[in-house]
C-alpha positions as CSV (number, residue, x, y, z in Angstrom):
1,M,-0.4,-19.6,14.3
2,Y,-0.3,-16.3,12.4
3,E,-3.7,-15.1,11.2
4,C,-3.7,-12.3,8.6
5,K,-6.0,-9.5,9.6
6,Y,-6.3,-8.3,6.0
7,P,-6.5,-11.4,3.8
8,H,-7.8,-9.6,0.7
9,L,-5.2,-6.9,0.9
10,F,-2.3,-9.3,1.3
11,S,-3.3,-12.1,-1.0
12,P,-0.8,-12.6,-3.8
13,I,-2.1,-12.3,-7.3
14,M,-0.8,-13.6,-10.6
15,I,-0.9,-11.0,-13.4
16,G,0.4,-12.1,-16.8
17,G,3.3,-14.2,-16.0
18,T,4.2,-12.4,-12.8
19,L,3.2,-13.0,-9.2
20,F,2.6,-9.9,-7.1
21,R,3.0,-10.4,-3.4
22,N,0.0,-8.4,-2.3
23,R,-2.6,-5.9,-3.6
24,I,-0.8,-2.7,-2.6
25,F,0.8,-0.9,-5.6
26,A,2.9,2.2,-5.1
27,S,1.4,4.6,-7.7
28,P,3.7,6.7,-9.9
29,T,5.0,9.9,-8.4
30,G,6.6,12.5,-10.7
31,G,8.6,15.6,-10.0
32,H,11.4,13.8,-8.2
33,H,13.4,13.3,-11.3
34,T,15.3,16.5,-10.6
35,H,17.5,14.2,-8.6
36,S,19.0,13.4,-12.0
37,E,22.2,14.2,-13.8
38,R,22.6,15.3,-17.4
39,G,20.1,13.4,-19.6
40,N,17.7,13.0,-16.8
41,R,19.2,9.6,-15.8
42,P,18.3,8.5,-12.3
43,I,21.1,8.9,-9.8
44,N,21.4,7.2,-6.4
45,E,19.1,9.6,-4.5
46,L,16.3,8.9,-6.9
47,I,17.0,5.1,-6.9
48,C,16.9,5.1,-3.1
49,Y,13.6,7.0,-3.1
50,Y,11.9,4.3,-5.1
51,E,13.7,1.5,-3.5
52,R,12.4,2.6,-0.1
53,K,8.9,1.8,-1.2
54,A,9.9,-1.7,-2.1
55,V,11.6,-2.2,1.2
56,G,8.4,-1.2,2.9
57,G,6.4,-4.0,1.4
58,A,4.6,-2.7,-1.7
59,A,3.9,-5.3,-4.3
60,S,4.7,-3.0,-7.2
61,V,6.6,0.3,-7.4
62,C,6.0,2.5,-10.4
63,I,8.4,5.2,-11.7
64,G,6.4,8.3,-12.6
65,D,6.4,10.6,-15.6
66,A,8.8,8.9,-17.9
67,M,8.4,10.2,-21.4
68,V,8.4,8.2,-24.6
69,D,9.7,11.0,-26.9
70,S,12.3,13.4,-25.6
71,E,11.8,15.8,-28.5
72,I,8.1,16.5,-28.6
73,A,6.6,15.0,-25.5
74,L,8.2,16.7,-22.5
75,A,5.8,18.5,-20.2
76,N,8.6,19.7,-17.8
77,G,12.3,19.5,-17.6
78,N,12.8,16.6,-15.2
79,H,11.3,13.6,-17.0
80,I,13.2,10.3,-17.5
81,E,13.6,10.0,-21.2
82,L,12.8,6.5,-22.5
83,D,14.3,7.1,-25.9
84,D,17.8,7.8,-24.5
85,P,19.8,4.5,-24.8
86,S,22.6,5.8,-22.6
87,G,20.1,5.6,-19.7
88,L,20.3,1.8,-19.8
89,P,22.7,1.2,-16.9
90,H,21.0,3.8,-14.7
91,L,17.5,2.5,-15.3
92,S,18.7,-1.1,-14.9
93,K,20.1,-0.2,-11.5
94,L,16.8,1.4,-10.6
95,A,14.8,-1.6,-11.6
96,E,17.1,-4.0,-9.8
97,A,16.9,-1.8,-6.6
98,I,13.2,-2.4,-6.5
99,S,13.0,-6.0,-7.7
100,R,15.6,-7.3,-5.3
101,H,13.3,-6.5,-2.4
102,G,10.5,-8.7,-3.9
103,A,8.5,-5.9,-5.5
104,V,7.7,-5.6,-9.3
105,A,9.3,-2.5,-10.9
106,S,6.9,-0.7,-13.2
107,M,7.7,2.1,-15.6
108,E,5.0,4.7,-16.4
109,M,5.1,5.8,-20.0
110,S,3.7,9.2,-20.8
111,H,3.4,11.8,-23.6
112,G,2.5,15.4,-22.9
113,G,0.8,16.0,-26.3
114,S,-0.5,19.5,-26.5
115,G,0.7,20.1,-23.0
116,A,4.4,19.4,-23.8
117,R,5.4,22.8,-22.6
118,S,9.1,22.0,-22.1
119,S,9.5,20.6,-25.6
120,F,7.7,23.7,-26.9
121,E,10.0,26.1,-25.0
122,E,13.0,24.2,-26.3
123,G,11.9,25.2,-29.8
124,H,10.2,21.9,-31.0
125,R,6.9,21.7,-32.7
126,I,4.5,19.9,-30.4
127,Y,1.3,18.1,-31.2
128,G,-2.2,17.2,-29.9
129,P,-5.3,15.9,-31.4
130,V,-6.0,19.3,-32.9
131,E,-4.2,22.6,-33.4
132,C,-4.7,24.7,-30.3
133,E,-3.3,27.4,-28.0
134,T,-3.3,26.3,-24.4
135,E,-2.0,27.4,-21.0
136,S,-0.2,24.7,-19.2
137,F,0.8,25.4,-15.6
138,G,1.0,29.1,-16.3
139,R,2.8,28.8,-19.6
140,K,1.3,29.4,-23.0
141,V,2.0,26.9,-25.7
142,H,0.9,26.3,-29.3
143,A,0.3,22.8,-30.5
144,Y,-0.4,21.5,-34.0
145,A,-2.8,18.7,-35.0
146,M,-1.1,15.4,-35.2
147,T,-0.6,14.1,-38.7
148,E,-0.8,10.4,-39.4
149,E,3.0,10.5,-39.8
150,I,3.4,11.9,-36.3
151,M,0.9,9.3,-35.0
152,E,2.9,6.5,-36.5
153,R,6.0,8.0,-34.9
154,T,4.3,8.2,-31.6
155,I,3.0,4.6,-31.8
156,R,6.6,3.5,-32.6
157,K,8.0,5.5,-29.7
158,H,5.6,3.7,-27.3
159,Y,6.7,0.4,-28.7
160,E,10.4,1.2,-28.4
161,A,9.9,2.7,-24.9
162,A,8.1,-0.4,-23.6
163,A,10.8,-2.7,-25.1
164,F,13.5,-0.5,-23.5
165,A,11.8,-0.7,-20.1
166,K,11.7,-4.4,-20.4
167,R,15.3,-4.6,-21.4
168,C,16.2,-2.4,-18.3
169,G,14.6,-5.0,-16.1
170,F,11.2,-3.5,-15.4
171,G,8.5,-6.2,-14.8
172,M,5.5,-4.1,-15.8
173,V,4.7,-1.0,-17.8
174,T,2.0,1.6,-16.9
175,L,0.6,3.5,-19.8
176,H,-0.7,6.9,-18.8
177,G,-4.0,7.5,-20.5
178,G,-5.5,10.0,-18.0
179,H,-5.3,13.4,-16.4
180,G,-4.9,15.3,-19.7
181,W,-1.9,13.5,-21.2
182,L,-1.8,12.7,-24.9
183,L,-3.9,9.5,-25.0
184,H,-6.5,11.2,-22.8
185,Q,-6.6,14.1,-25.2
186,F,-7.5,11.8,-28.0
187,M,-10.2,10.0,-25.9
188,S,-11.8,13.2,-24.6
189,H,-14.2,15.4,-26.6
190,I,-12.9,18.4,-24.5
191,F,-9.6,18.1,-26.5
192,N,-10.4,16.0,-29.6
193,H,-12.4,18.0,-32.1
194,R,-11.2,16.1,-35.2
195,T,-13.7,15.2,-37.9
196,D,-11.6,12.5,-39.5
197,T,-11.2,8.8,-38.5
198,W,-9.4,9.9,-35.4
199,G,-12.1,11.9,-33.8
200,G,-15.9,12.5,-33.5
201,S,-17.4,9.2,-32.5
202,F,-16.3,7.2,-29.5
203,E,-14.8,4.5,-31.7
204,N,-12.8,7.1,-33.6
205,R,-11.5,8.8,-30.4
206,M,-10.4,5.4,-29.1
207,R,-8.6,4.4,-32.3
208,F,-5.2,5.9,-31.6
209,P,-5.0,4.9,-27.9
210,L,-5.9,1.3,-28.8
211,L,-3.2,1.2,-31.5
212,V,-0.7,2.4,-28.9
213,I,-1.8,-0.3,-26.5
214,D,-1.5,-2.9,-29.3
215,S,2.1,-1.7,-30.1
216,I,3.1,-2.0,-26.4
217,R,1.7,-5.5,-26.2
218,K,3.8,-6.5,-29.2
219,A,6.9,-5.0,-27.6
220,V,6.5,-6.7,-24.2
221,G,4.8,-10.0,-25.1
222,E,1.8,-11.7,-23.4
223,D,3.5,-12.5,-20.1
224,M,4.6,-8.9,-19.1
225,P,1.7,-7.0,-17.4
226,I,0.4,-3.8,-18.9
227,E,-1.3,-1.3,-16.6
228,F,-3.5,1.3,-18.2
229,R,-4.1,4.4,-16.1
230,F,-7.0,6.6,-17.1
231,S,-9.6,9.0,-15.7
232,G,-12.8,7.2,-15.0
233,S,-14.5,10.6,-15.1
234,E,-13.1,13.9,-16.1
235,I,-15.2,15.6,-13.4
236,D,-15.8,18.5,-15.7
237,P,-19.2,19.6,-17.0
238,R,-17.7,19.9,-20.5
239,G,-16.2,16.4,-20.4
240,Y,-17.1,12.8,-20.0
241,G,-18.5,11.2,-16.8
242,I,-18.4,7.7,-15.5
243,E,-20.8,6.3,-18.2
244,E,-18.2,7.0,-20.8
245,G,-15.4,6.0,-18.4
246,V,-17.1,2.6,-18.4
247,R,-17.1,2.5,-22.2
248,I,-13.3,3.3,-22.2
249,A,-12.7,0.5,-19.7
250,Q,-14.7,-1.9,-21.8
251,A,-12.7,-0.9,-24.9
252,V,-9.4,-1.8,-23.3
253,D,-10.7,-4.8,-21.3
254,G,-8.5,-7.8,-22.1
255,K,-6.0,-5.7,-24.1
256,V,-4.3,-4.6,-20.8
257,D,-3.9,-6.6,-17.6
258,I,-4.8,-3.8,-15.2
259,I,-7.3,-0.9,-15.6
260,H,-6.0,1.7,-13.2
261,V,-9.0,4.0,-12.5
262,S,-8.2,7.6,-11.5
263,A,-10.2,10.8,-12.2
264,G,-9.9,14.3,-13.4
265,L,-7.6,16.6,-15.3
266,H,-4.3,18.1,-14.3
267,E,-4.8,21.3,-16.4
268,I,-8.0,22.4,-14.7
269,D,-7.7,23.6,-11.1
270,E,-11.1,22.4,-10.1
271,T,-10.3,18.8,-11.1
272,F,-6.6,18.9,-10.2
273,I,-7.8,18.9,-6.5
274,V,-9.6,15.7,-7.2
275,V,-6.8,14.0,-9.1
276,H,-4.7,14.7,-6.0
277,P,-7.4,14.7,-3.3
278,S,-7.1,17.4,-0.6
279,M,-7.7,17.0,3.1
280,F,-11.2,18.4,2.5
281,L,-12.2,15.2,0.7
282,E,-13.0,11.8,2.3
283,D,-10.5,8.9,2.2
284,G,-10.8,6.9,-1.0
285,C,-12.9,9.7,-2.6
286,N,-12.2,8.5,-6.1
287,S,-12.9,4.8,-5.5
288,K,-16.5,5.1,-6.7
289,Y,-15.3,5.2,-10.3
290,A,-13.3,2.0,-9.9
291,R,-16.2,0.3,-8.2
292,E,-18.5,1.2,-11.1
293,I,-16.1,0.1,-13.7
294,K,-15.4,-3.2,-11.9
295,K,-19.1,-4.1,-12.6
296,H,-18.6,-3.8,-16.4
297,V,-15.3,-5.5,-17.2
298,T,-14.6,-9.2,-17.2
299,K,-11.0,-9.8,-18.4
300,S,-8.8,-7.1,-16.9
301,L,-8.2,-6.5,-13.2
302,V,-9.3,-3.1,-11.8
303,A,-7.1,-0.9,-9.6
304,T,-8.4,2.1,-7.6
305,V,-6.4,5.1,-6.4
306,G,-7.0,8.3,-4.4
307,A,-6.5,9.1,-0.7
308,F,-6.3,5.6,0.8
309,T,-4.4,5.6,4.1
310,D,-6.2,3.0,6.3
311,P,-5.5,-0.7,5.7
312,A,-8.9,-1.6,7.2
313,H,-10.6,0.7,4.6
314,M,-8.5,-0.9,1.9
315,E,-9.4,-4.4,3.0
316,R,-13.1,-3.6,3.2
317,F,-13.1,-2.1,-0.3
318,L,-11.4,-5.1,-1.8
319,A,-13.6,-7.5,0.1
320,E,-16.7,-5.8,-1.2
321,G,-15.5,-6.3,-4.8
322,G,-14.8,-2.6,-5.5
323,A,-11.4,-3.3,-7.1
324,D,-8.7,-5.9,-7.2
325,I,-5.8,-3.6,-6.4
326,I,-5.2,-0.5,-4.3
327,N,-2.8,2.1,-5.7
328,V,-1.3,4.5,-3.2
329,A,1.0,7.5,-3.8
330,R,1.3,10.0,-1.0
331,Q,0.8,7.4,1.6
332,T,4.0,5.8,0.5
333,L,5.7,9.0,1.4
334,A,4.1,9.4,4.8
335,D,5.0,5.9,5.7
336,P,6.6,3.6,3.1
337,D,6.5,0.8,5.7
338,F,2.8,0.8,6.1
339,P,2.3,-2.5,4.2
340,I,4.7,-4.3,6.6
341,K,3.1,-2.7,9.6
342,A,-0.4,-3.5,8.5
343,R,0.5,-7.2,7.7
344,T,2.2,-7.6,11.1
345,G,-0.6,-6.1,13.2
346,R,1.0,-2.7,13.9
347,E,-1.6,-0.4,12.4
348,D,-1.2,1.9,15.4
349,E,2.3,2.6,14.2
350,I,1.3,3.7,10.7
351,A,1.7,7.4,9.9
352,P,-1.4,8.4,7.8
353,C,-0.9,10.9,5.0
354,I,-2.6,14.1,6.2
355,R,-2.9,15.5,2.6
356,C,-1.2,18.8,3.6
357,L,0.4,19.2,0.2
358,Q,3.9,19.8,1.4
359,C,5.1,17.1,-1.0
360,F,3.7,19.1,-3.9
361,N,4.8,22.4,-2.5
362,N,8.4,21.2,-2.2
363,V,8.4,19.7,-5.7
364,G,7.3,23.1,-7.0
365,E,9.7,25.1,-4.8
366,H,12.8,22.9,-4.6
367,R,12.2,20.2,-7.2
368,I,12.4,17.5,-4.5
369,F,9.8,15.7,-2.4
370,R,9.5,16.3,1.3
371,C,6.9,14.9,3.7
372,T,5.5,16.7,6.7
373,L,5.3,13.5,8.7
374,N,8.3,11.5,7.4
375,P,11.7,13.3,7.6
376,E,13.3,10.4,5.6
377,I,11.6,11.6,2.4
378,G,14.1,13.4,0.1
379,Q,17.1,12.1,2.0
380,E,16.7,8.3,1.6
381,L,20.3,7.8,0.6
382,D,21.6,9.8,3.6
383,V,19.3,7.8,5.9
384,K,20.5,4.6,4.3
385,M,24.1,5.5,5.2
386,M,23.4,6.7,8.7
387,P,24.5,4.6,11.7
388,R,21.6,2.7,13.3
389,T,22.8,3.2,16.9
390,A,24.7,5.9,18.8
391,A,28.4,5.3,19.2
392,H,28.2,6.9,22.6
393,P,24.7,6.6,24.1
394,K,23.6,9.5,26.2
395,K,20.9,10.6,28.6
396,V,18.6,12.9,26.7
397,L,16.0,15.2,28.2
398,V,13.4,16.5,25.8
399,A,11.5,19.6,26.9
400,G,8.1,19.7,25.3
401,G,5.7,17.1,23.9
402,G,4.6,18.8,20.7
403,V,5.4,17.3,17.3
404,G,9.0,18.3,17.3
405,G,9.6,17.0,20.9
406,M,7.9,13.7,20.2
407,E,9.8,13.1,17.0
408,A,13.1,14.0,18.7
409,A,12.4,11.6,21.6
410,I,11.4,8.8,19.3
411,Q,14.5,9.1,17.1
412,A,16.9,9.6,20.0
413,A,15.5,6.4,21.7
414,K,15.8,4.4,18.5
415,M,19.5,5.3,18.4
416,G,19.9,3.7,21.8
417,N,19.9,6.7,24.1
418,E,18.1,7.0,27.4
419,V,15.3,9.5,26.8
420,I,13.0,11.4,29.1
421,L,10.3,13.6,27.6
422,C,8.6,16.1,29.8
423,E,5.3,17.9,28.8
424,K,4.1,20.7,31.0
425,T,0.4,20.0,30.2
426,G,-1.6,16.8,30.5
427,K,-1.6,16.0,26.8
428,L,0.9,15.3,24.1
429,G,0.7,17.0,20.7
430,G,1.3,20.7,21.6
431,I,-0.5,23.3,19.6
432,L,-1.9,20.7,17.1
433,N,-4.2,19.4,19.8
434,C,-6.5,22.3,19.2
435,E,-7.2,20.9,15.6
436,E,-8.3,17.4,16.6
437,K,-12.0,18.3,16.3
438,V,-11.7,19.6,12.8
439,P,-13.2,16.9,10.5
440,F,-10.7,17.4,7.7
441,K,-7.8,17.1,10.1
442,K,-8.7,13.6,11.4
443,N,-5.6,12.1,10.0
444,L,-3.5,14.6,12.0
445,G,-5.1,13.2,15.1
446,R,-4.2,9.7,14.0
447,Y,-0.6,10.8,13.5
448,L,-0.4,12.3,17.0
449,K,-1.8,9.0,18.5
450,R,0.8,7.1,16.4
451,Q,3.6,9.3,17.8
452,A,2.4,8.7,21.4
453,R,2.4,5.0,20.6
454,L,6.0,5.1,19.3
455,L,7.2,6.8,22.4
456,E,5.9,3.8,24.4
457,V,7.2,1.2,21.9
458,N,10.7,2.8,22.0
459,G,10.9,3.0,25.8
460,V,10.8,6.8,26.2
461,D,10.1,7.9,29.8
462,V,7.2,10.3,29.3
463,R,6.4,12.6,32.2
464,M,3.2,14.6,31.9
465,N,2.3,17.8,33.7
466,T,6.0,18.4,34.2
467,A,7.7,21.6,33.0
468,V,11.5,21.4,32.4
469,T,13.2,24.0,34.6
470,P,16.8,24.5,35.5
471,A,16.0,22.8,38.8
472,L,14.6,19.7,37.1
473,A,17.7,19.6,34.8
474,E,19.9,19.8,37.9
475,E,18.0,16.9,39.4
476,L,18.0,14.7,36.3
477,K,21.6,15.6,35.1
478,P,21.0,14.9,31.4
479,D,23.9,14.8,28.9
480,V,21.7,16.5,26.3
481,I,18.7,18.8,26.5
482,I,16.5,19.2,23.4
483,A,14.2,22.3,23.8
484,S,10.9,22.0,21.9
485,L,8.9,24.4,23.9
486,G,6.8,25.8,21.1
487,A,5.3,29.3,20.8
488,R,2.4,31.3,21.9
489,P,-0.1,33.1,19.7
490,V,0.7,36.7,18.7
491,V,-1.9,39.1,20.0
492,P,-2.3,41.9,17.4
493,P,-2.0,45.5,18.9
494,V,-5.5,46.5,17.9
495,P,-7.8,48.4,20.2
496,G,-10.5,46.2,21.6
497,I,-8.6,43.0,20.8
498,E,-9.7,41.6,24.2
499,K,-13.2,41.2,22.6
500,A,-11.7,38.9,19.9
501,L,-10.8,35.2,20.2
502,P,-7.5,33.5,19.3
503,A,-7.9,31.0,16.6
504,E,-6.5,28.2,18.9
505,S,-9.4,28.7,21.3
506,V,-12.0,28.6,18.5
507,L,-10.5,25.4,17.1
508,E,-10.9,23.8,20.6
509,D,-14.4,25.2,21.0
510,V,-16.1,26.0,17.8
511,E,-19.4,26.6,19.6
512,S,-17.8,29.8,20.9
513,V,-18.4,31.3,17.4
514,K,-21.6,33.2,17.2
515,G,-23.1,34.6,14.0
516,D,-20.9,36.0,11.2
517,A,-17.2,35.5,11.7
518,V,-14.3,37.8,10.8
519,I,-10.8,36.3,10.9
520,M,-7.7,38.6,11.1
521,G,-4.9,36.8,9.2
522,A,-4.9,34.8,6.0
523,G,-2.1,32.3,6.9
524,Q,-2.7,28.6,6.9
525,V,-4.4,28.6,10.3
526,G,-6.7,31.5,9.3
527,L,-7.7,30.0,6.0
528,E,-8.3,26.5,7.3
529,L,-10.4,27.9,10.1
530,A,-12.4,30.0,7.6
531,I,-13.1,26.9,5.5
532,W,-14.3,24.9,8.6
533,L,-16.5,27.7,9.9
534,A,-18.0,28.2,6.4
535,Q,-18.7,24.4,6.2
536,L,-20.6,24.8,9.5
537,G,-22.8,27.5,8.0
538,H,-21.2,30.7,9.2
539,K,-20.7,33.6,6.9
540,V,-16.9,34.2,7.0
541,T,-14.7,37.2,6.1
542,V,-10.9,37.0,6.2
543,V,-8.9,40.2,6.3
544,E,-5.2,40.3,5.5
545,M,-2.8,43.3,5.6
546,A,-0.6,41.9,2.8
547,D,-1.4,41.9,-0.9
548,R,-1.6,38.1,-1.0
549,P,-3.0,35.4,1.2
550,G,-1.2,32.7,3.0
551,I,2.3,34.0,3.6
552,D,3.2,30.6,5.0
553,I,1.5,28.6,2.2
554,R,3.0,28.0,-1.2
555,S,1.4,27.8,-4.6
556,V,-0.4,24.4,-4.7
557,A,-2.1,25.1,-1.3
558,F,-3.1,28.5,-2.5
559,M,-5.0,26.9,-5.3
560,Y,-6.7,24.3,-3.1
561,Y,-7.7,26.7,-0.3
562,G,-8.8,29.3,-2.9
563,I,-11.2,26.9,-4.7
564,Y,-12.8,25.7,-1.4
565,M,-13.2,29.3,-0.1
566,D,-14.8,30.4,-3.3
567,N,-17.2,27.4,-3.3
568,L,-18.1,28.2,0.3
569,G,-18.5,31.9,-0.2
570,V,-15.7,33.0,2.1
571,D,-14.9,36.7,1.5
572,L,-11.1,37.2,1.4
573,R,-10.1,40.9,1.7
574,L,-6.4,41.7,1.0
575,N,-4.6,45.0,1.6
576,T,-7.0,45.4,4.5
577,K,-5.8,46.5,8.0
578,A,-7.7,45.8,11.2
579,V,-8.1,49.0,13.1
580,A,-10.4,48.2,16.0
581,V,-12.5,45.4,17.4
582,N,-15.9,46.6,18.3
583,G,-19.0,45.0,19.9
584,G,-20.5,43.4,16.8
585,S,-18.0,44.6,14.1
586,L,-14.4,45.0,13.0
587,T,-13.2,48.4,11.8
588,V,-10.8,48.0,8.9
589,E,-8.8,50.4,6.7
590,T,-8.2,50.0,3.0
591,A,-7.0,52.3,0.3
592,D,-10.5,53.6,0.0
593,G,-10.8,54.5,3.7
594,R,-12.4,52.9,6.7
595,E,-15.4,50.6,6.9
596,E,-17.2,48.4,9.4
597,I,-17.4,44.6,8.8
598,P,-20.3,43.2,10.8
599,A,-19.1,40.4,13.0
600,G,-20.8,38.3,15.7
601,T,-17.3,36.9,16.4
602,V,-13.8,38.4,15.6
603,I,-10.9,35.9,15.6
604,Y,-7.2,36.6,15.2
605,A,-4.7,34.2,13.6
606,V,-1.7,36.4,12.9
607,G,1.2,34.1,13.9
608,Q,3.2,32.7,16.8
609,K,6.0,34.0,19.0
610,P,8.7,31.6,20.3
611,L,8.8,31.0,24.0
612,A,12.3,32.4,24.0
613,E,12.7,33.1,27.7
614,E,11.8,29.6,28.7
615,A,14.2,28.2,26.2
616,D,17.0,30.6,27.2
617,A,16.7,29.4,30.8
618,L,17.7,25.9,29.8
619,A,20.6,26.8,27.5
620,L,23.4,26.1,30.0
621,C,21.8,23.3,31.9
622,A,23.4,20.4,30.1
623,P,26.7,19.7,28.1
624,E,24.7,19.6,24.9
625,Y,21.8,21.8,24.1
626,Y,19.6,22.0,21.0
627,L,16.6,24.1,20.0
628,I,14.0,22.8,17.5
629,G,10.7,23.7,16.0
630,D,8.8,26.8,17.0
631,S,11.4,27.3,19.8
632,V,13.7,28.6,17.1
633,K,11.2,30.3,14.7
634,P,7.5,29.4,14.2
635,A,7.2,27.5,11.0
636,N,5.3,24.3,10.3
637,V,5.2,20.6,11.2
638,L,7.5,19.7,8.3
639,S,10.2,22.0,9.6
640,A,9.8,20.7,13.2
641,T,10.0,17.0,12.3
642,R,13.0,17.4,10.0
643,Q,14.9,19.4,12.6
644,A,14.0,16.9,15.3
645,Y,15.0,13.9,13.2
646,A,18.4,15.4,12.2
647,I,19.4,16.5,15.6
648,A,18.2,13.3,17.4
649,R,20.0,11.0,14.9
650,N,23.3,12.8,15.5
651,I,23.2,12.5,19.3
652,G,25.9,10.2,20.6
653,R,27.9,10.5,17.4
654,V,30.9,12.0,19.4
């Protein structure tokens, strides 16, 4: 007889008049609405993105960043607009795509308030609790104080938006009252400096949000669940802490069905990195706020959110009474099937979110989600339409057991091909193996183990300590060769470089670093190594020839790394050229001339060079030949997994 390993996590729960199949809720994710046609109506790509989470087993799937007022509430240009009646068929299709798989479709309702920069740029007057000049994501906006007439309009807009969501077939609404959105602005004394009945005391600051909640309840009735998302602590010395977070929760207790406890503010970098936890924070880092609030409310259920990836951790937190529900966001991108896998005892097949921020980076850069570990994300519709097996199965030889090679082998095998993977060393994982000892990369280690497990599950013939050569190819006679041979570290042409250590060797043996460390190169590897060494107590200096750090890192990661380096005292020197490695120092050159930087250890992290000759040797050894990952051009894990997935899924098509 089946015995559920995680009974608390997978116990159904009745909320309002709706039964939820488990306690895993897919938290709202915004930014993906750029997959929308005129009017910001969801099209098939967006629908498939959210549907995929329901297919994977989540009990509820929430649509992020929908706005209740398309004139004065828009914070960016890609929000679903809940006051656009022409969106009815599109949103109805979206709700049905989620609910037909047994999940409850939820619509997040938001209002940008004084941060409604898109509405401001469109020429509309925008409003917050008080008149103010603010900078929102790099854009300056001017907001006016809400009059009671505008408040009445906004309350009505929430009522109408909730009623519209219900009409479209959504089974729950999620009211956003955190992270610096309008309702949070009223509740927070950081933003609300009013001296009338809408500000000042706690009761006055809560007056407007409570009226909004009351209007939503009237719109949806008693049976339709309302989830209230708010910051249990603003995590800002100017703002409120968990004590006031408890008071807010008590004020809404019983008025809403679920109190969804998050933390922090979007508009302040130092708390943004807690709203969206980085790899440098522990799993479930924000759960302490939900745990405390759970002690003080009696009528509403409590949900927690923030960096949950491990079902055993989730089960333990629920069993201890820390919350009733676990909300997950980025984990549903890394592996939307993780609920099904956890329930069926396949935890070792779950891809854990590594919190690398590529999802954020790609939303900012391309207005679409991508995931480093999951190449399906951003192309869910394409994947849905792909054949599940190869029309003409082939014998595939994969050269290299790094992330690209493993992904290619797994996908090629899933398509029904005969697959042999050869790795010239005694360990799978390639260059990423050197990072397995870094504490904040532990989920990357879990991912590599998961990939190794999937090679086994899918019947890939893995041959270790075996280099793929023309002679081996002649012996095996594959129909297809996929070369994923990787790259080697670039050694900078600096006198005395033999006295320095490559970053890869330091990552494998951090004890080799003695005294102060100077790192040449401010790319991702160099900056992450600098943070780790600083955490271990070393004084660290990073020198970079360019005028900006992290050539291979986009804006959100810049912010995260920069904050942690500042907090740890890492000295980042730009426009600084390494001239010579000496015994005990690094000579550098800047616009002001040369200087010596004391260094017990000099480390270089200046990039990778493809193993081109090894790859070229295999080019004519099989009828079909493909290059992937660093064999083409050193990039990142995201690039490698997406190339591997696409190429492997097309093998056997013709």
